[in-house]
N, C-alpha and C positions, 0 to 999 in steps of 0.2 A: 692213224697209224697203229694205235693199239688194237683196233678191230682187225686190221690187216695182219698184224702179228699173230693174233689169236686164230684167225682163219688159216694162216700158213702152218701153224703148229698147234692144232687143236688138242693134241695129247702131250704137249710139251716138246722141247727140243732135246736132242741127245748129243753125244760126242761127235757123231757123224755129221751133224748139222752145223757144228761150230766152224767158223773161219777164224784162224789165228793170224793176227797181224802184229808186226813189230814196228813200233814208232822209232824215229831216228834217235831218240834219247834212250832207246833200249827197252822201254816199257812195252809189255805184251798186252794186246787187246784181243778179247774174244768177241765175236759178233755172229749174228745169224743173218741170212739173206731173206729179205721180204720183197716180193715182186708185186707191182700193181700193173695196170694196163700199159703204162708208158714209162715206168721208172723201176729201177732196181735199187733198193736201200740196203745198207749194211747197218744193222741195229746193234749197238754195243751192249753186251751182256754185263749186267752189274747186279749187285744184291738188290738195289732199289728197283731195278726193272723186274727181277724175279718176284719181288714182293708185289709190285704193281700188277703183274700178270696173274699172280695167284689171287689177288683181291679183285681183279677186274671182273671175272665171271661172277663172283659173289655179289659185287656191287650191281652188276647188270641184272642179276636175278632179283635182288632187293628192289631195284627201280621198277622192274616189270611187275613184281608183286604189288608194289605200292600203286602203280598205274591201274592194275586190275582192281584193286580194292577201291580206289577212287571212282573208277567207272561203275562198280557195283553200287556204291553209295549214291552216285548220281542217278543211276537207273532206278534205285529204290525210291529216291526222292521224287523222280518224275512219275513213277507208278503211284506213289502216295498222293501226289497232287492230282492225278487223274481220278483216283478214287474219291478224293474230297470234292472235286468238281461234280462228279456224278451224284454224290450225296446232296450237295447244295442244290443241284438242279432238281432232284426229285422232291426235296422239301418245298421248293418254290412252287412246283406244280401242285402239290397237295394243298398249299395255302391258297392257290388260285382257284381250286375247285370249290371252296366254301364260300 
């Protein structure tokens, strides 16, 4: 749902995007509309949601960065192992020649 919300409002939501609802007890709720292929959601706007959205992009960037770093380390390890295999093979060949 968070990803759909970010996709729907990539630059944030404004006053024109807000839907204002009044509960039977008189409480006012502000929400934004998020559509998926088969459903329309009203997502209540709150401070915690605003903080979540603000941190969502940062957290995704951090996760992607960590994934890229882990992939680079894995690739470096694989490259190192291939280099070591080559060196081991060539020393074996030298030993066999004598």
